[in-house]
C-alpha positions in Angstrom: 5.1 -34.7 12.8 2.1 -36.1 13.0 0.0 -36.3 9.7 -1.5 -32.8 10.4 1.6 -30.8 10.9 3.3 -33.1 7.7 0.1 -31.9 5.8 0.6 -27.8 6.5 4.6 -28.9 6.5 3.9 -29.8 1.8 1.8 -27.3 1.7 3.6 -24.5 2.8 7.5 -25.9 0.6 4.9 -26.0 -2.4 4.3 -22.2 -1.6 7.8 -21.5 -1.5 8.5 -23.4 -5.0 5.7 -21.4 -6.6 6.2 -18.2 -5.0 9.7 -18.3 -3.7 8.0 -18.2 0.3 4.8 -17.3 2.2 3.6 -14.2 3.9 5.1 -14.4 7.7 1.5 -12.8 8.7 -0.6 -15.7 10.5 -3.5 -14.4 9.6 -2.3 -14.8 5.4 -0.6 -18.1 6.5 -4.4 -19.7 7.8 -6.2 -18.3 4.5 -3.5 -20.0 2.5 -3.6 -23.3 4.3 -7.6 -22.6 4.7 -6.6 -23.7 8.5 -8.3 -22.2 11.4 -5.4 -20.3 13.6 -5.4 -22.6 16.7 -4.7 -25.6 15.0 -2.0 -23.4 13.0 -0.3 -22.6 16.4 -0.8 -25.6 17.6 1.5 -27.0 14.5 4.2 -23.8 14.2 6.2 -25.2 16.9 7.5 -28.1 15.1 6.6 -26.1 11.6 8.6 -22.8 12.1 12.5 -24.3 12.2 11.9 -25.5 9.0 11.7 -22.1 7.8 13.9 -18.8 8.1 12.4 -15.4 8.1 13.5 -12.8 5.1 12.0 -9.7 5.7 8.1 -9.8 5.6 8.3 -13.2 4.5 9.8 -17.2 5.5 10.9 -19.2 2.9 12.9 -22.5 3.0 16.6 -22.9 3.0 16.7 -26.2 0.1 13.5 -25.3 -2.0 15.7 -22.0 -2.7 18.6 -23.6 -3.7 16.4 -26.0 -6.0 14.7 -23.2 -7.3 18.3 -21.4 -7.9 20.0 -24.3 -9.8 16.1 -25.2 -11.8 16.6 -21.5 -12.8 20.1 -21.6 -13.9 19.1 -24.9 -16.0 16.3 -22.6 -17.5 18.9 -20.1 -18.5 21.6 -22.1 -19.8 19.5 -23.9 -22.0 17.8 -21.1 -23.4 21.3 -19.0 -23.8 22.7 -22.2 -26.0 19.7 -22.9 -27.9 20.2 -19.3 -29.2 23.6 -19.6 -29.7 23.0 -22.7 -31.5 20.9 -20.8 -34.1 24.6 -19.0 -35.0 27.5 -19.9 -36.4 29.8 -21.2 -34.0 32.5 -18.4 -35.9 30.5 -15.8 -34.5 30.6 -16.4 -31.4 32.6 -14.1 -29.2 33.4 -13.3 -25.4 30.5 -10.7 -26.0 28.1 -13.3 -26.1 29.6 -15.1 -23.2 29.5 -12.4 -20.6 25.9 -12.1 -21.6 25.1 -15.5 -20.7 27.0 -14.9 -17.4 25.2 -11.3 -16.7 21.8 -13.1 -17.5 22.7 -15.9 -14.7 24.2 -13.6 -12.1 20.5 -11.7 -12.3 17.9 -14.2 -13.3 17.0 -15.4 -9.5 17.6 -12.6 -7.3 15.8 -9.8 -10.1 12.4 -11.0 -7.8 14.0 -10.5 -4.3 15.3 -6.9 -5.5 11.6 -5.9 -7.1 10.5 -6.9 -3.4 13.0 -4.9 -1.4 12.5 -2.0 -3.5 9.0 -1.9 -3.6 9.1 -2.3 0.8 12.0 0.6 0.4 9.8 2.7 -1.3 6.9 1.9 0.4 7.8 3.3 3.7 9.7 5.7 2.6 6.1 7.0 0.7 4.9 6.7 4.3 7.1 8.8 6.2 6.9 11.5 3.7 3.1 11.3 3.3 3.1 11.9 7.7 5.9 14.4 7.8 4.4 16.4 4.9 1.1 16.8 6.9 2.3 19.5 8.8 6.0 20.0 7.5 6.3 23.5 9.2 5.4 21.7 12.7 6.1 18.2 12.7 8.5 15.6 11.4 8.9 11.9 11.8 11.3 11.4 14.6 13.9 9.0 13.8 12.9 5.2 15.1 15.1 4.9 18.6 15.8 1.6 17.6 18.4 1.1 21.4 15.3 2.2 23.3 12.9 -0.1 21.8 15.6 -2.9 22.1 15.7 -1.6 25.8 11.9 -1.8 26.7 11.6 -5.3 25.3 14.0 -6.5 27.7 12.4 -4.7 30.7 8.7 -5.7 29.6 9.3 -8.8 28.6 12.4 -10.3 30.2 11.0 -14.0 29.5 11.0 -13.5 26.1 14.0 -14.2 23.7 16.7 -11.3 24.3 17.4 -9.2 21.3 21.1 -9.8 20.4 22.1 -7.6 17.3 19.9 -4.7 16.0 20.4 -6.5 12.2 19.1 -3.9 9.3 16.5 -6.4 9.0 15.5 -5.7 12.3 15.9 -2.0 11.6 13.9 -2.2 9.0 11.0 -3.5 10.2 10.8 -1.7 13.6 11.3 1.7 11.0 8.4 0.2 9.1 6.3 -0.1 12.3 7.1 3.5 14.2 6.2 5.0 10.6 2.9 3.1 10.8 1.7 3.7 14.2 2.5 7.7 14.2 0.6 7.7 10.9 -2.7 5.9 12.2 -2.3 7.1 15.6 -1.3 11.0 15.0 1.6 10.8 17.4 3.4 13.6 17.6 6.4 13.1 19.8 9.3 10.0 20.4 8.2 10.1 23.4 4.4 9.7 22.1 5.9 6.6 20.0 8.1 4.8 22.9 4.9 5.4 25.2 3.1 3.2 22.8 5.4 0.6 22.1 5.5 0.4 26.2 1.6 -0.2 26.4 2.1 -2.5 23.2 4.5 -4.8 25.1 2.5 -4.9 28.0 -0.1 -6.1 26.1 1.8 -8.9 24.7 2.2 -9.9 28.3 -1.5 -10.7 28.5 -1.7 -13.8 25.8 -0.2 -17.1 27.4 0.3 -18.2 23.8 2.3 -15.5 23.0 4.3 -15.6 26.5 4.6 -19.6 26.0 2.9 -20.4 28.5 0.4 -23.0 26.3 1.6 -26.6 25.9 3.0 -26.4 22.8 5.7 -23.5 23.6 5.8 -20.6 21.1 8.8 -18.6 20.7 7.7 -15.1 20.5 10.6 -13.0 18.9 11.5 -9.2 18.0 10.7 -10.2 14.6 7.9 -11.7 15.1 6.0 -8.6 17.0 7.8 -5.9 14.7 5.8 -7.3 11.5 2.8 -4.8 10.2 0.8 -7.8 9.9 0.9 -9.8 13.2 1.3 -6.4 15.2 -2.0 -5.7 14.2 -3.9 -9.6 15.2 -1.4 -8.9 18.9 -3.3 -5.5 19.1 -7.2 -7.1 18.6 -6.4 -9.9 20.6 -6.2 -12.7 18.7 -3.6 -14.2 20.2 -4.9 -13.5 23.3 -6.9 -16.1 25.3 -10.9 -16.3 24.1 -11.9 -17.3 28.0 -10.6 -14.8 29.8 -12.1 -12.6 27.4 -9.4 -10.0 27.0 -10.8 -6.6 25.5 -9.2 -5.8 22.4 -6.7 -3.3 22.8 -6.9 0.2 22.0 -3.4 2.9 22.4 -3.2 4.5 25.2 -4.8 8.1 23.4 -5.8 9.7 26.6 -2.0 9.3 27.5 -0.9 10.7 24.8 -2.9 13.6 24.0 -0.7 15.7 26.4 2.1 15.3 23.8 
C-alpha cells in the first residue's frame, strides 16, 4: 500500500474498533473519511481484501476477534468484582451460569439488534406498499433466480453469482421492495424490467465493469446494496468525460403493466 492507502486503512480499522464496522455505501465511506470519491475508488482495490461484507456493513476479521476478547475481559472483571463482594460460601451454580450468559450475549447483542432492525424495516416497507391497494395488488415475491439469470445474461464479464445465500437474498429482497415502492411498479415483470435496465446501466460504467487502470471487482453484493444502487442510478460511478446522463427508470415501458 502507498501512504494514502495506508492512511485510509488505519482510519477504517479505527472505525471497525469503535463502531464494529462501517457502511458499505461508497458515499458514506467518503463522508466518514473526508475523502474524494476518485481517491477512494483508486485505493479500494487494495483496501477491499482487508474487510468482509456483513449485510450492509464492512467488518475486519482481526478487529472483530480483538473486540470479542476485550468484551470478555471486561465482563469477567465486572462479574469477578461482584462475586468478590459476596461471601465465597454463597457462590452457587446459578451465579456462575449467569456469568456465562452475560459472556455469550455480550458481543452478539449489538449485531442481533441490527438484524432485528433491518428485518423490521424490510417488513414495514413491504406491508406499507402492499396496504396501498391491498384489494388490487400485493408485492410479488422477489424472483431471486430470475435476477441471477439476468445478471449472468447482461453482465457475463463480471463475477458470477455462485450461491444465493441468505444475506444475498435479504439484500435483493430489500432492493426489490424499495424499487416497487418508489417507482410504483405493479407486477413482477415490471420489477424484472427494472433490473434489466439497471444492469444495462451498469454496462456504461468503466469503473463498475473493471475497465480502469486499477480494476474494481463489481459483484451482485455491491450493486444490490440500496445506497450503492442509488449512486449507480445517479451516474456517480460513470465516466464524467463521456457525460453519461443520470439514469431514470424505464417508466414509459413499464406503464403498460
